[in-house]
Structures are given as structure tokens and as C-alpha cells.
Residue, then its C-alpha position, 0 to 999 in steps of 0.5 A: x086352800x093354798x099356802x105359799x112357801x114362806x116362813x109362816x108356813x114352812x121351815x126354810x133350810x139353806x140358801x134360798x131366794x124368793x122371787x115372784x111368789x116362788x121360793x127357789x132352793x138354790x144351794x145344795x141341800x136347800x129345802x123346806x120342811x113343814x107339817x101338813x094336816x088334811x085329806x089331800x095335800x099337794x105341792x107345785x114345783x117350778x123349774x128354771x132354765x136348767x130344764x133345757x139341759x140334758x136330763x143328766x144336767x138338770x136340777x135333782x130334788x127329792x120329796x119326802x113324806x114322814x121320812x120316806x122318799x116318794x119322789x127322787x127326780x130332776x126338774x124337767x118342767x116349768x111347773x109340776x104338781x106332786x101329790x103328797x097324799x090323797x086319803x079318805x080320812x084326815x092325816x098329819x104328815x111331815x113333808x120335806x122338799x130338798x135340792x140334791x144337786x149343786x147351785x151352778x147347775x140350776x135351782x128347784x122352785x116351790x110355788x105353793x102347797x095345796x091342802x084339802x080337808x072336811x074340817x080343820x086344815x093347816x100347814x105349819x113349819x117343822x120344828x127348828x133345831x137347837x144347833x145350826x151348821x153352815x158348810x162351805x166347800x167344793x165338790x166333796x161337800x156337793x156330794x159330786x158323783x157319790x152315786x157314780x158307778x166308778x171313777x171313769x164316770x163323768x159329772x152328772x147332777x143325777x149322781x150328786x146327792x147332798x143327802x149322802x154328803x158328809x155335810x148332811x150326815x154330820x147335821x143329822x148326827x148332831x141333830x142340827x139344821x144346816x146350810x151349804x155354800x158349795x161349788x164343784x171345782x172351786x178353791x180359795x185362791x185357785x179353782x181346779x186347773x189341769x195346766x198348772x195356771x191359776x184359775x181365778x174364775x172358780x173360787x168361793x170367796x167372791x160368792x160367799x156373801x151371795x145366795x148363789x153364783x149364777x147371775x139370777x141367784x147372785x144376790x146378797x145373802x142375809x146373814x143377820x137373819x140366818x145365824x149359824x152356831x158352827x161353820x165348817x170350811x172344807x176348801x183347798x183340794x182344788x187349790x192343790x193343782x195350782x199350789x203344788x206346781x211351786x209349793x214354796x211360793x204358792x203355799x204362801x199365796x194360798x195361806x194369805x188368801x185363806x186368812x183373808x177369806x177367814x176374816x170375811x167369814x168372821x165378819x159375816x158370822x161374828x159369834x160362830x165357831x169355825x172349823x177348817x178341814x181338808x184331806x179327803x181327796x189328798x192334795x197335801x193342803x192340810x199343812x197350809x190350812x192349819x198354818x193359815x188358821x194359826x196365822x189368822x189367830x195370831x193376827x186377829x186374836x180370834x180363838x173361836x176357830x180350829x183346824x183338823x185333817x180328814x183322812x184320805x179316802x181309801x180305795x177299799x171303800x170305793x170311789x164315785x165319779x171322777x175319783x170323788x168320795x163314795x157313800x162309805x167315805x162320806x159317812x166316815x167323814x161325817x163321823x170325823x167331823x161330828x166327833x170333832x165338833x162335839x169335842x170342841x163344844x164339850x170343852 
């Protein structure tokens, strides 16, 4: 029997898009999780236009059965069937299919789930967690280069692994469901710039309300149906390349842009507690983030927001591609973020 990947049968995690019978896992960490019972189970995945890219730039995904990764690969075909298990006796297993690379590099589609059994067979959503966290960020949140060999290795989707990001690990520590909105090189006011000129093309705010950034996925996200208890914003690292050229003037511009973004986030998430952070890759931006949070609180009276600084990565913990955080650094960041969230929730 075939089952479609809709909320009746699967738990949908993160920002996704249902189109023409296919559920596209768009953002980093977007996933489905379900319980399946039968003697045979398989899933049909789909690829978008990113399958035409070089292998190191295709969408990376993982398939897990009972917590064990059975496939970690990139999507290279328009349609691919993956056998989850094939047994002589009926078994019940929990399955998770997750998009490991980032949204601007393509999505992973789930077309259907096939189950066979001599008796009862079914597919049902995995249990929903009591807590839900959304992470808004840049390459650090995407886990850019976390599996890279060293700092000289350039970007590849094959070295991005959201399951090793501080975001995914924080959610695990807090036993929470999660969602991510993250784009490498992006900022609040300016994306990464190598010449000191403002990069207005690569900023998160215009796309926060969208499922994704690329045209095929840049559709409105339904915030009312996907409420978050907590939001963690980790932005500002890429803005630093622009701000640090003239800190006195540009820091003021950055704070205004940050406050404006906070107002948009609050409008879309009325009851959520917001945590603002930055610091893993340096840049000296925490002062301006914290000042922006104070300005926002004074202007709006909103008290459900706080800021904290993440410790800059240490070379002794290793570095990933293009000097991005290593797996050790990501784990340390997860410890710090989870600790901060727990402290606030307990007060």
C-alpha cells in the first residue's frame, strides 16, 4: 500500500513545500519522521534541478531506520526508490528522512512510502515533541564545511551536515522539534563582502517569511500552522565584513536593521521567546547585537527576548572548510545555547 507524505501519516519537520504530490524538504534539517509496520517498506525520493550540478553541489540527505543511518548520499536522480527494510516477519520501525545541506543548493523530495504486509500494515507520524525551536542563521547554522578536511577546502554540499550543527544538537539536548532558516554568506544588513561594499543581495530578512529563497521555493511560509516556542537568531557574522570598514557609522545602520528584523520576527511569532546570539567565527558583532536587543526592548516593551555571546572557536578544536566551525566547536555551541535556553525557561 502506498502512503503520501502528508501530516496524516508523517511528522513534518522544518520548512517544506508540497507540490504536485511531492513533499520537498527545502531548508537545512527539513525532514519527515514516521512509524512504519510491515514486512517490507520503501520510500521514493525525488530530485529537483540541482541533480544537474556537480556531485559536490547536489542536495545531501540521510535516511535513518531506528536511529541508524542506512543511506547518506546526494540526490542524483529525478526519482529514486530506497528500501527501508525487507523481512520475513512483520516489524515496526521509526524512519527519518532529512535534508542535510542548505536550501539555496536545492531540495530533497519525498514522493511516497510503500508498505507490504500479510496482515495489518500502517504508517503513522512520529511523536511530536513538547518544545519547538526555530533557528535563524547563516553558514554556521547550515553546518557549512563541518566535515571539511581543513580550512583550505572550499564549499561543498557534501561536507555540510545539519545533523552536526549546533542547531540540530541543541534541539536534541532539549528534546525539541526544530526548524531552520539559514543561508551561507547571509547577514541582516549585508551579506559577506570581500571588498567592503554592502552586499544587499545576501540578507535573511526579505526571505524570512518564505519557505526558501530560490524562485521555485520562495512561497509564503504558514507561521500560524507552525508555531515555535523559542527562536534562536545567530546572524551578524557576515555583516562584520561591511560594518568593520566604518564601525562608528555602519554599526548604527546595522542596529537599526537588526531592530527592524526583530519586529518582523515578533510579528510572525507573537508568543515566542527570542534568543539573539553571535560570535563563533569572531567579527566583533556581539556588542551591536546586544545593543540592538536593548533598543528593541525599549522601543517595543517586549520582554520575551534576550541576547548572549557565543565563545569564538578555538584552533585547538579544529576548523572545517573555509575556517568554519568544526564538529567539536558545533557541539560546544550546542551546549552553550541549550544551557542558556534552560536558564531562561526555568526563571
